[in-house]
N, C-alpha and C positions, 0 to 999 in steps of 0.2 A: 441526251446526258445518260451514262452510264452511272447505275447506282453505287458500283464501286468507289468512284470518282466524286460523288456528291454528299455535301453536308444535310445530312437527316438524321438527326439524334432521335431515333423512336424509341419510346418507353414501353416497358412490357406491362406496366402495372400502372393503375387509376392513380393520376396523383390525389394527395389528401386534399389538398385546398382548391379542388375544383368541384365547387358546387353545381353545375349545369352542365348539359351534354358538350355544348360547342365549347367551354371552356376546356372539358377533360380532354376533347379529341384533339384539340388543337395542340394541347401541351405534347399529349403522346403522341402524335404524327412529326413533334419536331418543327412544329410551324411558328412558335413563338416561345420567347424567354421573359420571365417577371423580372425587370431591373429595380423596380420599387413599387409601391401600391398604385394599381392601377396604370402604370407605364411598364411598356414590354419591349424587347426589340425583336425585330420581324427577320426569322431564319430565312434562309431560301425558299422553300416548299410555301412557306405563309406569304413572304414577299411577292412569290411569281404569283399566286391568286389576287393579293392586293392589286399588283399592277393590271391584272386580267380585268378586274374590276372597273378600274379607275381609265383603262383605255375605252370600256363600254360608254362609260361616262362622257368622256371628251366625244367620241364619235357621235352621241346622241345630242349633244349639247351644239356641236357644229352644226349637225344637221339641222337644228332649229335656229341657226343664224347668231349664237351667242358667242361670242369673243376670249379666249382662253388670256390670262394673263398670271403675275404671281406678284402677291404682296408677302411683306417679311412675317415672319411669327410675332416679332416685338412690335409693340406699338407705343406712341407718345400718350401720356396720361391726357395731355392738352385737350387732344381732339375727342376725347370721351366727356372731357369737361363744357367742351361748347356745348353737345348734344344734352348733357343735363344725366348722362347715364353711369358717369364715373363712381357716384357715390351710392347709386340706385342698384348697380348690379347683385351687389352683396359678396359673400366670401367665396362664392364659386371663382371670382377674379383672381389671378395671383399678380399680385403688385409688385413691384421691382423698382429698385434705384440702382443708377448706374453711378460710377466713380464720384461723377461730377454733382451727385443729390439730385440729378433729375428723374422726374417719376415716369416709370415705363410700367407696362402690363404686357402680360404674354397673352395674344389675342384668344378669348373666345368665340369672337366672330368679328366680322371687319365691316358692317356699316359706317362706321364712322368713316375708316380710312379710305374707302372707295369714294365716299361723298366730297371728302376733300382732294382726291386724285379727280373727280368729274369739275367740281369747281373751278380747280385750277387751269382746264383746259377746254370746256366746254361751254360757249358763249351763247349760240342761236338755236333756237328750234330746229333749223335745217339741220343739223347734227345729230337728231333724234327721229326715230328710238333707238336706243344703245343699252346691249346687254353685255354687262363684263361679268366674268366668273374666273375663279383659281380653284385648285385644289391644293390644300396646304394643312400642315400639322396645326392642331388648335390645343389649347388647354382650358380644363374646367375643374376646377379643385373638388372635386366631390367629396362630401362628408363620407361617405362609404363606397369606396369604389368596389366593384364586385363583378362577377360575373365574366371575367376575362374581357377581353377588346368588347363585350357590348356593354359594358358601364366602366371604361376606364377615365381617367383623368387628361390623359395625351391620345389625341384620337386624330385620323385623316378624314377632312370633309371637304366636299366640293360645296363652295357657297358661290351663289350667281346673285347680281343686283341690277335692277332694271328704272332706266332712266327713260320718262315719257313726259310728253308736254301735257296731255290730261288725264283723269281719272280714266275714260275708256279705254285709251290706248295702253295703262298700265294694266287695265284687267284683261285685255289683250295678251299682254303679255303673262300676267298670271295662268291664262289658259295655255298657252304657248306651253309654258314649265309643265303643266299638269301630264299634257300630252306627250312632251318628251322623257318625262319621270316614267310613265305608263311603260313607254318602249323599252326604258333603259332596265326597268326591272324585270319584264319579261325575258328579255334577252338574256338575263341572270337566272332565267327559271325561277322566278319568284311571282307569286300573286300579291302585291301590295295595294291594299285598299286604301283610297282616298277617304279619309273622315274628316268631319268638323271639327275643329280643335280649339283649343285656346291659344294666344298669341304671345302669353306669357312677357320673358323681358324684352323679347324682338318688338312687340306689339303690333297693331293692325287689326283692321276691322274684317277682313278677308283671309283665311288660313284654312289649309288642311294639311294634316299630317296623314303621312303612309306609312300602314302599318302592315305587317306580316302575323298571320295567326299562327300563335306558338304557346305552348303551355307556361313557356316561362318569359313570357311577355310581360314588362313592366307595368303594361298599361289593361285595365280593365275597358273592355270595348262593348258595344251593342251595334247591332247592325240587321239588316234585313238580308236573309239568305240568298236572296235573287242575286246579290251584288257579286255573291262569289261563282255566278256561271259567267261573268263577264269577261273576254278577253280581246284585247286590242289588236293582236295578230301582226301580220306582215302587211295589213293596209297599208297605201300610201296616202298621204296627208300633205297639203300645201299649209305651212305654218303662216304664211303671210295673208291665209284667209282667215277673215275674223269669224264667219260665220262657220266655218269648218271646225275652228279649235272650240266654239262656245259649244258647238253640238257634242263633241268629245266629253267636254267637262259635265253638259245636263246628262249623258248617258252614264257618265261615272259615279255622278254626286247625288243624281235625282232618287235615288232610293236612302232608307234611313241607313247612316253608319256615322256613329260618333264616339269619341272616347268618355270616358267617365267624367272628366270637366266639365263637357257640354252635354251629357247626355238629358233628354228630355223624355221623363217616364211617360208624360199625357203622349206626347207624338208616338213614344215607341209602341204603347199600346193600341194604336190606330192600324200596326201591321198586322195581318194575320198571325196568330198566334201560330201555325205551324211554320210561319218563317220566321220567326223572332228569334234570335241568337245571341247568346251572352257568353264572350269568351275572352281570352287575353291576347296582347299582340305587342308586336317589338316594334318600336317607331325607326323606321330606315331612311327618312325624308319628311322636309314640310316646306310649305310655300307660304308666301305672306305678300298681301297688299298692304301697306302701311301710308299712303298717301305724300304727304308732305311732312310727316313727323320729324326726318333727319334734315330734308332741304330747306326748310324754313329756318331751325335754330343755327344751321351752319351755312346760310346762304349761299347755298347750291341752286341758282337760278339762271333763267334764259332768256334773250329778249323773243318775246314772241311774235306773231306775224302783224300784230298792231302796231310794234315798237316799244311795248312796255314790258318791262321784266316779270316775269314769274317764276315761282318754285317749281320746279320739278316734281312728279309723282313716282314714287318709288316702290318696289318691292323686292324681295329678298327670298332666295330658294336655296336650300340645303340638301344636300344626302351624305349619309353617313356611311363614307366609303370602306372605312376600317370596320364599322359595326357590321356592314353587310356580310363578312365573311361567318360573323357570329350566329348573324340570323340564316344565312343559307344552309349553314349545318344543322341548325335547329331544327330547319324543315325539311332536311332531304340527309338522314341518317339511318342505322340501323342497329344492331346490335354489334355487329363485326367493326363498325367506323364510319367515316365520312361517306356520302356519294355524291360526287361534285355533279352539277348539271353540265352540259358539254360547253355552255359558252363562258365557263369561269376556271375549268379544272384548271390545275397547273400544267399537266400533261396530257394530253390528248389519248394517249395509251400506253399501256404498259406490256413490256414485253419479259415473259419468264422464261428462261433457260433452265429445262429440268434437268440437263446432264451437262453442266457446267465442266468445261476442258475436254470435251468430247468434240474430235473434228467437226463431224457432221452439223452438230446441234448449233456448236457455236459460228461455224459459216453461216449456216440457215439465219440466225438470231441477227448476227452482224449485216447479213444483206438485208431482211426485213428493216433494220433499223435505217440502213443507207435509203432504202425507197420510200419510207414512210417519211424521212426528212426531205426527199425530191420532191414528194407530191405535196410539202407544205406541211406536215404534221408534226407535230414535237412529241416524239416518244420519250420514256424512260424506260431503259433497257436495264433489267436486274439481271447482272451479270456475277452475282456474288458467289461466291463457293458455300451456298446454304442448302439444307433440304428443301423440298419443294414446300411443304407447308409452311415454312417459315417464309417464305417468299409469297405465298397466298396471301398469309395472315397479314404482311408489310401491304400488299396491294390492295386488300380490302380496308384495311386501316384507314390509308391516306386518300381512299376513294376515287381513284381515275375510273371514270366511267366505263371504260373498254381495257380487256386485257387480252392477248394474244399469248397462249402457251404454246412451246415450242418441246417436244421430245423425241428420241430415236424412234420411236414406235410409230408415231404421227408422220414423220419423215418418211419411213419406209414407203408410206404410201403418198406421199407428197401432199401432205395435211399437215394444216395446224388448228389450234382450237381458239375459237375468238368467243370471248364472254362478256355478257353485259352486266357491268356491278348491280344495277338497279334491280333485276329478275333473275339473276343468277343462272339465266339460259346461254346454253353454248351450242354452238354450229362448228361442224367442220367444214374447212375450207382450203384450198391451194392458197401458199402464201400471198401469190399475186390477186387472187381473189378476196383475201382478208384486206389487201390493200386499198383494192377498190371499193370494198364496202364500207371501210373506215372514210374514205375521201366522200363517198356518198352521203354517210351519215352526217360528217362535218361542213358540207358545202352550204347549208342554210346558215351555221354560224358563220362562215367566211362571208356570203353574201351579205348578211344583216349589218357587217361592218364596213359595207361600201357605200 
């Protein structure tokens, strides 16, 4: 993409309505535009990152054996009356009547609908285990939407639902989701800590939230500092191996880590004082096991091995896809702007032409652009007729992790400058060496997607 042809309405001044870093930088970088309180249009740059995050989620869900589908945003109130949640959910639910006066709702979550789909098509234990998921827009009518996409009313969410014959099978599904979430977040450049949490309106005896530590987090959290040393890394795992998934759960949840809702001061005080931490965190996902809470009242049963019908054991598992953009920015920025991790950056590298209109620099930039594309990389070429300082400021603001600077002086020695956004360090390389270095940098990102 050439910047002269791209739609990226960058703002020079900080928006007055933005209270936190991620909201301010997303508005300044031309990623979103507010359409109503807590409701945003996703402009091209923001939409590109959103799709990068969504793709990682899809890849890791497929790796874990989960099956993608798509459910509608509007749901019949009848299903929610069956489960008993229609009146209990509260004013966050947006209730609607169609022209025939039928009661509908804009889905805040999909336990009822997926249970209805399951009971309509699955009859035997031989069809289990089964995990279905989708990535879809949700709506929760927050009383005070704020902080941009971090606490909006409309948001993009991955929600998955497992159906199993026994509690033991369902807890394996729970562990499988925990592993897949750890992989997903690390690929996005985040450390999301699983913390014991409250079930809330979803319900369930087993539940963990995944929280990213940040000063602007909405949750107060308490944890053992040892947990921040844990990394999943690129280890291989067999998702069908019950013991292997259980071992990962124990590794990442055996140390104290809780939100304020489940905090136990007495347990916390048993941790050595030097390792006790109190901070704030941003919730970016949650997993639940809730047994037969929905299957029993809604008749989601299967014929078991002994020929009798039994309700299936269920769980639900969510990732806040759109919220993750805000969380990543909160965790990765500086005074100049965003710093995207390589796994989610909208463009892999920015090309800055220091002398637009000069035949040699224009030609070198065009050749670099073509070669980067040929190597499977996605460059953004700033070919605008702007001063160099303005181009550098734009690149710093939008946060591309790497920048290639091309100017007549360097080209005279067959050199361009490759700069790391995170450290500011630069190195002079030939154009061919710069392309090769970027291919090497991004190879682990491409490998992780396989």
